[in-house]
N, C-alpha and C positions, 0 to 999 in steps of 0.2 A: 853804081857810083864809083868813079875812078878817083884816085887821089889827086890832089893839086900837085903840080909839078914838083917832083923830088920829095914829097912828104910821105910819111908813114901813117896810115889810117889806123886809129884805135877806136874800136867799136865798144861803146859802154851802154849800160842800162840807165837812161835818163830819168827813170822813175825811182831809182835807188839813190838815196842821199849819200850812202857810203861810196858808191861808184862815182857820183858827181864830185865828191870831195877828193877822191883819188885822182880824177882827171885834173881838177884844179891844182892839186899838189904837183903833178907832173908838169903842168903848164908853167908853174913858177920856175922850174929849173930848165925849161926848154926855151932859152933866150933866142935861139936860132930858128925857132918855129919848124922844127923837123917833124913834129907830130901834128896830125890833123884828127882831133876828137870828132867822132860821129855817133849821135845818139841812135842806137840800134832800133829803137821803137819808131823812129821817123822814116825808116826805110821800107820801101815796098818789099814784100817777101822774096821777090825774084832778085832783088839787089843785095840781099843779106849774104855775107861771106860764109856763114855756116848755118846749119839748121837750128831751130829754137832749142832742141835738146842739148846740142853741143854748146850753145851760147850760155845755157844755164850752168854749165860746169866751169866757165871762165871767160875772161875778156878775149875776144878775137882781135887780131892785129893783122893788117896787110902790109908786108914789107915793100920796100921800093921795087923789088923784083917781082912782086905780085904773090909771093908765098904767104900762106895763112898760117899764123901761129895762134894757139889758144891757151889761156891760163898763164901759169908761171913763165913759160918761155916767151910769151908775148910781153909780159911786164918787164922781164929781163932785157929783151930787145929794145923796148922803149927807153929804159934807163941808159943803155949803152949809147943811144943816139941823142942824148941830151948833154949840153955842156957841163952841167953840175952833177950829173948822175952817172957818167960813163965809168967812173972808178968803181962805184957801187955795182953797176951792171956787170963789169968784168969779174968783180969779186964773187958774184953769184954763180960763176962757172966753176969755182973751186969745189972739188969733190967733197961731200959732207955738207958744205954751205948750200950747194945747189939742191941737194936732197932735202935738207931741213927747210929751206925756203919754199920748195915745191910742195911739201907736206903742209906747211903753214898756209900757203895760198889755197890749196884744195880745201882745207878745213874752213877757212873764211868763206870761200865760194859756196860751200854746202850750207852755211848758216844764213846766207843772204836771202831775204824774203823775195818771193817771186810775184806777188800780186800787185796790181796796179794801185790798190788802195794805200800801199805802204809809202809814207812820206820819207821815211829813212830806214836804213837797215839797222837792225839791232845786233850788231856784231860786238 
């Protein structure tokens, strides 16, 4: 699946309430529609940007140039490309802030339930 013209693809777990809420929040600050949310579970395995094991560690994102980012770098890239989030995104590059945000993201990603029965994440 290729991105719509000029859009950045964010792949999220549509079975995870916490992930769906995060995508909705990013959508609210993406007035220019730079981001294209894609439910990872609706994709054929051959079309997935990363293997299941890597997806379990964090949200994958396909940049406009086709590069794949996973986890905190993907979230930071998404923020930078939204009108209301670009300042926050750039602040996430500050040494110390970047490290702290990355550790927090990794901790949340580890807590996210992986089963299809889960209606929402218990983060």
